[in-house]
C-alpha positions in Angstrom: 0.1 0.1 0.0 1.4 3.3 -1.1 1.6 6.0 1.7 0.8 9.4 0.6 2.3 12.8 2.0 0.0 15.7 2.6 1.5 19.0 3.4 -0.7 21.6 5.5 -0.5 25.1 4.8 1.4 25.6 7.8 4.1 23.0 6.8 4.5 24.6 3.2 4.7 28.1 4.6 7.3 27.0 7.6 9.2 25.0 5.0 9.3 28.0 2.6 10.5 30.2 5.2 13.4 27.9 6.2 14.4 27.6 2.6 14.2 31.4 1.9 16.0 32.1 5.1 18.9 29.6 4.3 19.2 31.0 0.7 19.4 34.6 2.0 21.6 34.3 5.2 24.0 31.3 3.9 23.8 30.4 0.2 21.7 28.7 -2.4 23.9 25.6 -1.8 22.7 25.4 1.7 19.1 25.8 0.9 19.4 23.1 -1.9 21.0 20.9 0.7 18.4 21.3 3.2 15.6 20.7 0.5 17.4 17.6 -0.9 17.6 16.2 3.1 13.7 17.1 3.5 13.0 15.4 0.4 15.0 12.3 1.2 13.4 12.3 4.9 9.9 12.5 3.5 10.7 9.3 1.0 11.8 7.5 3.8 9.0 8.4 6.1 6.7 6.9 3.2 8.4 3.4 4.4 8.6 4.0 8.1 6.0 6.2 9.0 6.8 5.7 12.7 10.4 6.8 12.1 9.9 9.8 14.3 9.1 9.9 18.0 5.7 10.3 19.6 5.1 13.5 21.3 3.6 13.1 24.7 1.8 16.3 25.0 -0.5 15.6 22.0 -2.1 12.4 20.9 -1.0 11.1 17.8 1.7 13.8 17.1 5.2 12.6 15.9 8.3 14.6 15.4 11.5 14.0 13.7 14.7 16.1 14.2 15.7 16.9 10.5 18.9 19.0 11.5 19.9 20.8 14.8 17.7 23.6 13.8 14.8 22.0 12.3 12.3 19.5 13.7 9.3 18.2 11.5 6.0 17.6 13.3 3.5 15.2 11.5 0.5 12.8 12.0 -0.3 9.6 10.6 -3.8 9.3 9.4 -5.6 6.1 8.6 -2.2 4.1 8.1 -2.2 5.6 4.5 -1.5 9.0 4.9 1.1 11.4 6.7 0.3 14.6 7.3 3.1 17.1 7.6 2.2 19.7 10.0 5.3 22.1 10.5 8.8 22.5 10.0 10.0 24.1 13.3 12.8 26.2 13.7 14.1 25.0 17.1 15.7 28.4 18.0 12.3 29.8 18.6 10.1 29.5 21.7 9.6 25.9 22.4 5.9 27.0 23.1 5.3 28.0 19.4 5.8 24.5 18.2 2.2 24.0 17.1 0.9 27.2 17.4 -0.6 28.9 14.3 
């Protein structure tokens, strides 16, 4: 059974913000490396949806540390869909992890 990946608007926005930041503040090469690493993680997640750790504060919420500065939050829906919720910059206030 093929697992589908769905991006929430928040995940799209947070991912785009990180890519823009890396491109502006570091370099295009760093931004491209982040995109490739993210795509590789997403492809792996399709085969191993429970790869990330269960977040104790929220039922069904999982997280994966993509880099020292970025944690991805997601949920598994009906065992056939993974919903990417947020690419969280860990340098932010941890209380903002899942707030809009």
